[in-house]
C-alpha positions in Angstrom: 76.2 82.2 102.5 77.4 81.9 106.1 76.6 84.0 109.1 78.0 87.5 108.8 81.0 88.4 111.0 80.0 92.1 110.8 76.5 93.2 110.0 75.4 96.9 109.8 71.7 97.6 109.6 69.9 100.9 109.1 72.9 103.0 110.1 72.2 106.7 110.5 74.9 109.3 111.3 74.3 113.0 112.2 77.2 115.4 112.4 76.7 119.1 113.3 72.9 118.8 113.0 73.2 117.4 109.4 72.4 113.8 108.6 75.4 112.5 106.5 74.6 108.8 106.5 71.1 107.3 106.2 69.7 103.8 106.1 73.1 102.3 105.3 73.4 98.5 105.5 76.2 96.0 104.6 77.6 92.8 105.9 80.8 90.7 105.5 81.4 87.1 106.3 84.5 85.4 107.7 87.3 85.0 105.1 85.5 87.3 102.6 86.1 90.8 101.3 83.5 93.5 101.1 84.4 96.7 99.2 82.6 99.9 100.0 83.0 102.4 97.1 82.0 106.0 96.4 83.3 109.4 95.7 84.8 111.7 98.3 82.1 112.8 100.7 79.8 109.8 99.9 79.8 108.6 103.5 81.8 105.4 103.0 84.5 106.1 105.6 82.1 107.9 108.0 79.9 104.8 108.0 82.7 102.6 109.1 84.1 105.0 111.7 80.6 105.4 113.1 80.0 101.6 113.1 83.2 101.1 115.1 82.6 103.9 117.5 85.6 106.0 116.3 83.7 109.2 115.6 83.4 109.9 119.3 80.8 112.1 121.0 80.6 114.6 118.1 78.4 112.3 116.1 74.9 110.9 116.7 74.8 107.3 115.5 71.7 105.1 115.3 71.0 101.7 113.9 72.5 98.3 114.7 76.1 97.1 114.2 76.6 93.4 115.1 80.1 92.0 115.4 80.2 88.3 116.3 76.6 88.7 117.6 77.4 91.7 119.8 75.9 95.1 119.1 78.8 97.6 119.1 76.6 100.6 119.3 75.1 99.3 122.6 78.3 97.9 124.1 80.2 99.7 126.9 83.2 101.9 125.9 85.7 99.5 127.6 84.4 96.5 125.6 84.7 98.4 122.3 88.2 99.5 123.1 89.2 95.9 123.8 87.7 94.8 120.4 89.5 97.5 118.4 93.0 96.5 117.5 92.6 93.0 119.0 89.6 91.6 117.0 89.2 94.5 114.5 92.4 95.9 112.8 92.6 99.1 110.9 94.8 100.2 107.9 94.3 103.9 107.0 95.2 105.8 103.8 98.1 107.9 105.0 100.6 106.0 107.1 102.8 109.1 107.5 100.0 110.7 109.5 99.2 107.6 111.5 102.7 106.6 112.5 104.5 108.6 115.3 107.5 110.3 113.7 109.7 110.2 116.8 109.2 106.5 117.7 110.9 103.6 116.0 108.9 101.2 113.9 109.6 98.4 116.3 108.5 100.3 119.3 105.2 101.3 117.7 104.3 97.7 116.8 105.4 96.6 120.3 102.9 99.1 121.8 100.1 97.6 119.8 100.9 94.2 121.3 101.4 95.5 124.8 98.1 97.4 124.9 96.3 94.2 124.0 97.8 92.0 126.7 100.9 90.4 125.1 103.3 90.2 128.1 107.1 89.9 128.1 109.4 92.2 126.2 111.4 89.4 124.6 108.2 87.7 123.4 106.9 91.0 122.0 110.1 91.7 120.2 110.1 88.2 118.6 106.5 88.8 117.5 107.4 92.2 116.0 110.2 90.5 114.0 107.7 87.9 112.8 105.2 90.5 111.7 107.8 92.6 109.8 108.9 89.5 108.0 105.3 88.5 107.3 104.5 91.9 105.6 107.6 91.7 103.5 110.1 94.0 105.2 113.6 92.7 104.8 116.0 92.4 107.8 113.4 92.9 110.6 116.1 93.3 113.2 117.5 96.3 111.3 114.1 97.7 110.4 113.0 97.5 114.1 115.3 100.4 114.9 114.3 102.6 112.0 111.9 105.7 112.1 109.0 106.2 109.7 110.7 108.9 107.8 113.5 106.4 106.8 110.9 104.2 105.0 109.2 104.7 101.6 105.4 105.2 101.4 104.9 101.5 100.5 107.1 100.3 103.4 105.3 102.6 105.8 102.0 101.1 104.7 103.5 97.6 105.3 104.3 98.7 108.9 100.6 99.9 109.3 99.5 96.5 108.1 101.8 94.7 110.5 100.3 96.8 113.4 96.8 96.0 112.2 97.3 92.2 112.1 99.5 92.1 115.3 96.8 90.5 117.4 95.4 88.3 114.6 92.1 90.1 114.2 89.0 88.5 112.7 88.2 91.6 110.7 90.6 94.0 108.9 89.2 97.4 107.8 91.4 99.0 105.1 90.4 102.6 104.3 91.9 103.7 101.0 95.1 101.9 101.8 96.7 102.2 98.3 95.4 105.6 97.1 98.7 107.5 97.3 101.0 104.6 96.1 102.4 104.0 92.7 101.1 101.1 90.6 103.7 98.6 91.4 103.7 99.3 95.1 99.8 99.3 95.0 99.9 95.9 93.4 102.3 94.6 96.1 100.0 95.9 98.9 96.9 94.4 97.3 98.7 91.1 96.9 99.9 91.3 100.5 96.4 92.0 101.9 95.0 89.1 99.9 97.7 86.7 101.1 97.3 87.8 104.8 93.5 87.4 104.5 93.9 83.9 103.1 96.6 82.9 105.7 94.7 84.2 108.7 91.1 83.6 107.4 90.2 87.2 108.1 87.2 89.1 106.9 88.1 92.4 105.2 86.2 95.6 104.5 88.1 97.5 101.8 87.1 101.2 101.3 88.0 102.9 98.0 86.9 105.3 95.4 88.5 103.3 92.5 86.5 100.4 91.1 89.6 99.3 89.1 91.4 98.6 92.3 88.4 97.1 94.1 88.0 94.6 91.2 91.3 93.0 92.1 90.4 92.1 95.7 86.6 92.2 96.5 84.0 89.4 96.7 81.1 91.8 97.2 80.7 95.5 96.5 78.5 98.1 98.2 78.2 101.4 96.3 77.5 104.5 98.4 76.5 108.0 97.3 75.5 111.0 99.5 75.2 108.8 102.6 73.0 106.2 101.0 73.6 102.7 99.5 73.0 102.9 95.7 73.4 99.2 95.0 75.3 96.2 96.3 76.0 92.6 95.2 78.7 90.2 94.1 81.6 91.8 92.4 81.0 90.4 88.9 77.3 91.4 89.0 78.2 95.0 89.9 80.9 95.2 87.1 79.0 93.4 84.4 75.4 94.5 85.1 75.4 97.7 87.2 71.9 98.8 87.9 72.6 102.4 88.9 73.7 105.2 86.6 76.0 106.4 89.4 77.8 103.0 89.4 78.2 103.1 85.7 79.8 106.6 86.0 82.2 105.3 88.7 83.1 102.4 86.4 83.7 104.7 83.5 86.0 107.0 85.6 87.8 104.0 87.1 88.6 102.7 83.6 90.7 105.9 83.2 93.2 104.1 85.5 92.7 100.6 84.0 94.5 99.5 80.9 92.5 96.7 79.2 95.6 94.6 78.7 99.3 95.1 79.1 99.8 96.5 75.6 96.8 98.8 75.4 97.0 102.6 75.9 94.5 105.3 75.2 95.4 107.9 72.6 96.2 111.4 73.8 93.3 113.7 74.1 95.1 116.3 71.9 95.5 115.4 68.2 99.1 115.3 66.9 100.1 118.5 65.0 103.2 120.1 63.6 105.8 120.0 66.3 106.6 123.6 67.6 109.8 124.5 69.3 110.1 123.4 73.0 109.0 125.9 75.5 110.9 124.0 78.2 114.1 122.1 77.7 116.1 120.2 80.4 119.6 118.9 79.6 122.0 116.9 81.6 120.1 117.3 84.9 121.8 115.7 87.9 120.7 115.6 91.6 122.0 113.8 94.6 121.3 113.8 98.3 123.5 113.0 101.3 122.0 110.0 103.0 122.5 109.7 106.8 125.8 108.0 107.5 126.4 107.1 103.9 127.7 108.6 100.6 125.6 110.8 98.5 122.8 109.0 96.8 122.2 110.0 93.1 118.4 110.2 92.3 118.7 111.9 88.9 121.6 111.5 86.5 121.9 113.1 83.1 118.1 113.6 82.5 117.0 115.2 79.2 113.4 116.2 78.4 111.4 118.8 76.6 107.9 120.2 76.6 106.4 122.0 73.6 103.6 124.6 73.6 100.2 122.9 74.0 101.9 119.6 74.7 101.4 117.3 77.8 104.5 115.3 78.7 104.0 112.6 81.3 106.9 111.9 83.8 106.3 108.5 85.4 108.1 106.1 87.7 107.9 104.4 91.0 108.2 106.2 94.3 111.8 107.3 94.8 112.6 107.5 91.1 113.1 111.3 91.3 110.2 112.5 89.3 108.9 115.0 91.9 112.5 116.2 92.4 112.6 117.0 88.6 109.4 119.0 88.9 110.7 121.0 91.9 114.0 121.8 90.1 112.1 122.9 86.9 109.9 125.1 89.0 112.9 126.7 90.8 112.0 125.3 94.2 115.2 123.1 94.5 118.7 123.2 93.0 120.5 120.6 91.0 124.1 119.4 91.1 124.5 119.9 87.3 122.5 120.6 84.2 120.7 123.4 82.5 117.1 124.5 81.9 115.8 126.7 79.1 112.4 128.2 79.6 110.7 130.3 77.0 114.0 131.0 75.3 115.8 132.0 78.6 118.4 129.7 80.1 118.7 129.8 83.8 121.1 128.2 86.3 120.0 125.1 88.3 123.2 124.3 90.2 123.9 126.3 93.3 125.8 125.4 96.4 123.0 126.1 98.8 119.3 127.2 99.0 117.0 127.9 96.2 118.2 128.8 92.7 117.9 132.6 91.9 115.5 132.4 89.0 114.9 135.5 86.9 111.5 137.1 87.5 110.4 136.2 84.0 111.2 132.5 84.7 109.3 132.6 88.0 106.2 133.8 86.0 106.7 131.4 83.1 106.5 128.2 85.2 104.0 127.4 87.9 103.5 124.3 90.1 100.3 122.5 91.1 100.9 120.3 94.1 99.4 117.0 95.1 97.4 118.1 98.1 95.4 121.3 97.5 94.3 121.5 101.1 97.9 121.6 102.3 99.0 124.0 99.6 96.3 126.6 100.3 96.2 128.9 103.3 93.2 127.7 105.4 92.6 131.2 106.8 92.6 133.0 103.5 89.6 133.1 101.1 90.4 131.3 97.9 90.0 134.4 95.8 92.9 136.0 97.8 95.0 132.9 97.4 94.6 133.1 93.6 95.4 136.8 93.7 98.6 136.4 95.8 101.0 135.7 92.9 99.8 138.9 91.2 100.4 141.0 94.3 103.9 139.4 94.6 104.5 140.4 91.0 103.3 144.0 91.8 100.4 143.9 89.4 98.2 147.0 89.8 95.4 146.3 92.3 92.6 147.4 89.8 93.7 144.7 87.4 93.8 141.9 89.9 90.1 141.2 90.4 89.5 140.7 86.6 92.6 138.5 86.2 91.4 136.4 89.2 88.0 135.9 87.6 89.6 135.0 84.3 91.9 132.4 85.8 89.0 130.9 87.8 86.9 130.7 84.7 89.8 128.9 82.8 90.0 126.4 85.7 86.2 125.9 85.6 85.9 127.3 89.2 82.5 129.0 89.7 82.9 132.7 90.6 80.7 132.3 93.7 83.3 130.1 95.3 86.0 132.8 95.3 84.7 134.2 98.6 84.9 130.9 100.5 87.6 129.3 102.6 89.3 126.1 101.5 87.6 124.0 104.2 84.2 125.0 102.6 85.2 123.4 99.2 85.4 119.8 98.0 88.7 118.2 97.1 88.1 118.8 93.4 87.1 122.4 93.9 90.3 123.0 96.0 92.4 121.5 93.2 90.7 123.9 90.7 91.7 126.8 93.0 95.3 125.5 92.9 95.1 125.3 89.1 93.6 128.8 88.9 96.4 130.1 91.1 98.9 128.6 88.7 97.1 130.1 85.7 96.7 133.6 87.0 100.3 134.6 85.9 99.6 133.1 82.4 102.5 130.7 82.6 104.2 129.0 79.6 104.5 125.7 81.5 102.6 124.1 84.4 104.3 121.4 86.4 101.5 119.2 87.9 103.1 117.1 90.6 100.8 114.2 91.4 98.0 116.7 91.1 95.3 114.0 90.9 96.3 111.4 93.4 94.4 112.8 96.4 91.1 113.0 94.4 88.4 110.5 93.7 88.2 108.9 90.3 85.3 111.0 88.9 86.9 114.2 90.1 90.2 113.0 88.5 88.4 112.6 85.2 87.1 116.1 85.4 90.6 117.5 86.1 92.1 115.5 83.3 89.6 117.1 80.9 90.6 120.5 82.3 94.3 120.0 81.8 93.7 118.7 78.3 91.6 121.7 77.5 94.3 124.1 78.8 96.9 122.5 76.5 94.6 122.3 73.5 92.9 125.8 73.8 95.4 127.9 75.7 98.6 126.4 74.3 100.0 125.8 77.9 102.7 123.2 78.1 102.2 120.7 80.9 104.8 118.5 82.7 102.4 115.9 84.2 104.1 114.0 87.0 102.2 110.9 88.1 102.5 107.3 89.3 99.2 106.5 87.6 100.0 105.1 84.2 96.3 104.8 83.3 95.8 108.6 83.7 99.1 109.3 81.8 97.9 107.0 79.0 94.7 109.0 78.8 96.2 112.5 78.9 99.9 112.6 77.8 101.2 113.2 74.2 104.6 111.9 75.2 106.0 110.1 78.2 109.3 109.8 80.0 109.7 106.7 82.2 112.2 107.2 85.1 113.6 103.9 86.3 116.2 103.1 89.0 119.0 103.8 86.5 117.7 107.0 84.9 115.4 107.2 81.9 114.2 103.8 81.0 112.5 105.0 77.8 110.6 107.9 76.3 108.5 108.6 73.2 104.9 109.0 72.1 102.7 107.7 74.9 100.6 105.4 72.8 103.8 103.8 71.2 105.6 103.4 74.5 102.7 101.9 76.3 101.7 99.6 73.4 105.2 98.3 72.8 107.4 99.0 75.7 111.1 98.2 75.1 112.2 98.4 78.7 111.6 95.6 81.1 111.0 98.3 83.8 108.2 99.9 81.7 106.7 96.4 81.1 106.7 95.8 84.9 105.0 99.1 85.6 102.3 98.4 83.0 101.8 94.9 84.3 101.0 96.4 87.7 98.2 98.7 86.5 94.8 97.5 87.8 92.7 95.9 85.0 88.9 95.7 85.4 88.7 93.2 82.6 91.5 90.9 83.8 89.8 89.1 86.7 88.1 85.8 85.9 84.6 85.3 87.4 
């Protein structure tokens, strides 16, 4: 064991008079990767932000944080600012929020170089091209002039990585860098980070809630819960002989995302039964968009799918495959170029020249949508009980009936009644998603479209929501169109699966059969990218 590059000892963080981190300690050596894992709110990100002085004056931070022998907590502000970005690089979870929407990619990387003393515009431009090429962005000269909105999520994350390594830092801190990415892009980013670490001999601290992902990249693991370290040690020790019941629970939840081998899939949670008539049928769906300065780009062409009562149908594919677009069209939030949708026996138009399709009121009630980010889809100034009641008021349900229906919907979503009077900011991520599900349930829909409804949640909360959705299908007979990039979750929950590839539907069928013996090379590639806890050699 060498001398640590970063060593954190007895770290304590107090926010708003409440201690959120207590006696946390961890260390990482040059060229090695430390993973810090835990559920949302466990204190893993707060610990790193406090250790690097990024929490600002709102936090009281005590302890010792030594980087290359210097105590960061005792250093002057100017010295810390020089270290951050130059010697310590950061990659955050959401590149969309951390990239300036009105500045080109090239200009933003150029600024990172200029701030840290790289002189000469021509030299910086050449370095930007080198960085874009190093992180796998084709045609750096062309990409230099693009804006973040013109890049996919995976490409934006590559840009963030280019900015983080621009000054060849000794330490890279990656905070949930792959959480919102599909499996193949996630695998690419993990491989990129591992290659860059090897090429630059960087130390890396990798923050995640998913032990299946961490297993692919970490040398040592520190498990954090409620602001305290539960256990730490070499990666194989943690995975093979976890000491803490909490770590074992995280491992069990992470295996929800991890297929043991390329051909294995979990059976659906709902047993097969006689096939009822579809409650939702989509035929010949086509959708295109006009790209800037180009011809229209077709994202969906001739899609057919159906969902039966009490059935969960997974719709999977990489980012840009059109799966979320399908969900929005089915829910009546976007129009199609062609095709027809039949919902609960009523056919409604999907193709209009402009705006949102004029769905019949019955169709609006019969299909409801649960979005990816419950915090963004809930009014922060409205109590959650009122948010659940809002669809009923729009449908002119008599006020005396609303309170009882809200309580019933909350109970079906396993949302405690005492939370109905709170605001979204007072709830955890899992609780907020239960509010979103209760709001979808309050109109007693025939079909729920869940659009990446788990991707912003930690793995243990995801497991709870998976059980909730499975129960709704099994006990209430609700049909569920489950849109996700996470094939492990789809394998655990879906009865049937439709795989959207670059050329349309790659294949479809019973989930266990498709995942056990995929016919399409595209499906095989998606399955190969799923993190596998058991796949890494010691």
